[in-house]
Backbone as a chain_set.jsonl record, in Angstrom:
{"seq": "MSQRKCVICGKPQDVKYRPFCSKRCADVDLNRWFSGAYAIPAEEQSEDSFPPEHPPKEE", "coords": {"N": [[67.498, 126.133, 64.48], [67.894, 122.791, 65.268], [66.172, 120.634, 67.536], [67.651, 118.594, 70.002], [67.611, 115.006, 70.299], [66.248, 112.543, 72.544], [68.419, 110.189, 73.978], [67.568, 107.637, 74.461], [64.856, 107.089, 73.534], [64.426, 108.753, 71.352], [62.669, 110.918, 71.253], [62.089, 114.514, 71.536], [64.497, 116.179, 73.612], [64.142, 117.03, 77.099], [64.881, 119.854, 78.951], [65.069, 119.611, 81.721], [65.682, 116.907, 82.119], [67.861, 116.357, 80.568], [70.366, 114.366, 78.974], [67.953, 113.223, 78.215], [64.384, 112.634, 77.597], [62.575, 112.379, 79.586], [61.933, 111.404, 83.037], [61.5, 108.695, 83.067], [62.981, 107.691, 80.821], [65.531, 108.434, 81.678], [65.727, 106.776, 83.907], [65.616, 104.274, 82.658], [68.074, 104.29, 81.323], [69.82, 104.416, 83.556], [69.246, 101.95, 84.745], [70.282, 100.275, 82.796], [73.028, 100.713, 83.137], [73.33, 99.709, 85.762], [72.644, 97.019, 85.362], [74.68, 96.066, 83.838], [74.623, 96.321, 81.118], [75.845, 98.433, 79.872], [79.264, 99.278, 79.647], [82.474, 100.449, 80.58], [85.259, 100.369, 78.606], [88.317, 98.765, 79.459], [91.844, 98.358, 79.835], [93.361, 95.177, 79.898], [95.19, 94.01, 82.669], [98.409, 92.751, 83.224], [99.71, 90.085, 85.287], [102.165, 90.854, 86.212], [101.992, 93.546, 86.641], [100.806, 93.948, 89.053], [101.434, 94.451, 92.547], [103.545, 92.298, 94.59], [102.01, 89.798, 96.723], [103.088, 89.336, 99.259], [105.404, 91.317, 100.088], [109.021, 91.405, 100.226], [110.573, 91.582, 103.444], [112.138, 94.41, 104.819], [115.295, 94.75, 106.292]], "CA": [[68.304, 125.187, 65.237], [67.095, 121.599, 65.541], [66.191, 120.192, 68.924], [68.302, 117.298, 70.172], [66.701, 113.909, 70.614], [66.527, 111.684, 73.691], [69.328, 109.108, 73.592], [66.895, 106.356, 74.677], [63.669, 106.852, 72.697], [64.422, 109.595, 70.159], [61.785, 112.082, 71.382], [62.848, 115.723, 71.878], [65.0, 116.248, 74.986], [63.587, 117.99, 78.049], [66.006, 120.475, 79.647], [65.111, 119.092, 83.093], [66.211, 115.537, 82.154], [68.847, 116.253, 79.501], [70.06, 114.219, 77.557], [66.758, 112.393, 78.056], [63.144, 113.394, 77.439], [61.733, 112.195, 80.77], [62.516, 110.628, 84.133], [61.433, 107.288, 82.67], [64.132, 107.37, 79.972], [66.717, 108.53, 82.527], [65.752, 105.56, 84.724], [65.962, 103.159, 81.765], [69.52, 104.379, 81.13], [70.461, 104.053, 84.819], [69.091, 100.506, 84.898], [71.227, 99.624, 81.877], [74.341, 100.741, 83.796], [73.299, 98.787, 86.902], [72.534, 95.625, 84.919], [75.884, 95.693, 83.107], [74.436, 96.458, 79.673], [76.866, 99.386, 79.468], [80.533, 99.079, 80.346], [83.571, 101.291, 80.134], [86.358, 99.463, 78.281], [89.553, 98.941, 80.216], [92.927, 97.491, 79.397], [93.672, 94.053, 80.772], [96.477, 94.169, 83.329], [99.12, 91.494, 83.415], [100.002, 89.816, 86.7], [103.399, 91.566, 86.552], [101.705, 94.933, 86.998], [100.307, 93.978, 90.421], [102.503, 94.248, 93.535], [103.511, 90.963, 95.194], [101.126, 89.712, 97.887], [103.911, 89.437, 100.47], [106.691, 91.894, 99.697], [110.118, 91.034, 101.14], [110.761, 92.479, 104.59], [113.409, 95.128, 104.846], [115.951, 94.621, 107.609]], "C": [[67.422, 123.982, 65.572], [67.259, 121.17, 66.998], [66.834, 118.812, 68.99], [67.295, 116.26, 70.618], [67.185, 113.124, 71.828], [67.388, 110.513, 73.226], [68.701, 107.726, 73.775], [65.782, 106.132, 73.658], [63.6, 107.717, 71.442], [63.471, 110.778, 70.193], [62.635, 113.308, 71.703], [63.26, 115.732, 73.355], [64.238, 117.279, 75.796], [64.776, 118.536, 78.834], [66.172, 119.894, 81.049], [65.804, 117.73, 83.171], [67.32, 115.305, 81.126], [69.952, 115.271, 79.826], [68.844, 113.338, 77.273], [65.528, 113.283, 77.898], [62.29, 113.334, 78.699], [62.5, 111.43, 81.844], [62.534, 109.153, 83.772], [62.65, 106.896, 81.831], [65.442, 107.476, 80.756], [66.852, 107.274, 83.383], [66.092, 104.324, 83.894], [67.475, 103.123, 81.568], [70.267, 103.947, 82.394], [70.388, 102.546, 85.046], [70.052, 99.746, 83.98], [72.637, 99.624, 82.454], [74.38, 99.72, 84.931], [73.306, 97.328, 86.468], [73.758, 95.156, 84.135], [75.735, 95.773, 81.599], [75.431, 97.455, 79.082], [78.129, 99.059, 80.256], [81.566, 100.03, 79.757], [84.741, 100.36, 79.839], [87.604, 99.801, 79.086], [90.596, 97.989, 79.659], [93.113, 96.375, 80.408], [95.044, 94.308, 81.385], [97.118, 92.806, 83.494], [99.412, 91.315, 84.9], [101.257, 90.548, 87.152], [103.124, 92.991, 87.009], [101.15, 95.073, 88.413], [101.466, 93.793, 91.396], [102.413, 92.838, 94.12], [102.63, 90.959, 96.441], [101.891, 89.891, 99.193], [105.273, 89.993, 100.069], [107.786, 91.491, 100.687], [110.266, 92.067, 102.253], [112.129, 93.134, 104.511], [113.999, 95.015, 106.238], [116.908, 95.735, 107.841]], "O": [[66.324, 124.145, 66.104], [68.322, 121.321, 67.6], [66.588, 117.963, 68.133], [66.273, 116.574, 71.226], [68.384, 113.053, 72.099], [67.109, 109.913, 72.188], [69.252, 106.737, 73.29], [65.759, 105.1, 72.986], [62.795, 107.44, 70.553], [63.458, 111.574, 69.255], [63.789, 113.162, 72.105], [62.485, 115.349, 74.231], [63.749, 118.273, 75.259], [65.594, 117.762, 79.33], [67.297, 119.705, 81.512], [66.446, 117.424, 84.175], [67.673, 114.158, 80.851], [70.466, 115.346, 80.942], [68.735, 112.77, 76.186], [65.6, 114.504, 78.04], [61.38, 114.145, 78.869], [63.573, 110.881, 81.592], [63.47, 108.436, 84.126], [63.282, 105.876, 82.103], [66.363, 106.693, 80.525], [67.956, 106.762, 83.568], [66.782, 103.426, 84.376], [68.088, 102.058, 81.637], [71.239, 103.197, 82.311], [71.361, 101.936, 85.489], [70.572, 98.695, 84.353], [73.371, 98.65, 82.286], [75.338, 98.958, 85.054], [73.91, 96.487, 87.134], [73.863, 93.975, 83.802], [76.626, 95.34, 80.869], [75.816, 97.332, 77.92], [78.057, 98.615, 81.402], [81.519, 100.364, 78.573], [85.179, 99.629, 80.728], [87.899, 100.965, 79.355], [90.27, 96.95, 79.087], [93.033, 96.594, 81.617], [95.956, 94.769, 80.7], [96.459, 91.832, 83.858], [99.367, 92.273, 85.672], [101.41, 90.836, 88.339], [103.952, 93.584, 87.701], [101.033, 96.187, 88.924], [102.397, 93.045, 91.098], [101.334, 92.245, 94.147], [102.51, 91.972, 97.131], [101.396, 90.525, 100.125], [106.188, 89.235, 99.749], [107.501, 91.261, 101.863], [110.105, 93.267, 102.031], [113.132, 92.5, 104.183], [113.297, 95.164, 107.238], [117.549, 95.79, 108.891]]}, "num_chains": 1, "name": "protein.A"}
């Protein structure tokens, strides 16, 4: 069975830091999320999908 590689540097993964090989690579990945290098795609919402700012008052 082949050992999986770190998703940052390609070295063998360490069980303690999986899927990374070290705390350093885990921190590099975290920094990429914080800096906006990674993003989760989302669908653009049209203005019609948002509720009105001032809904009509019910009497």
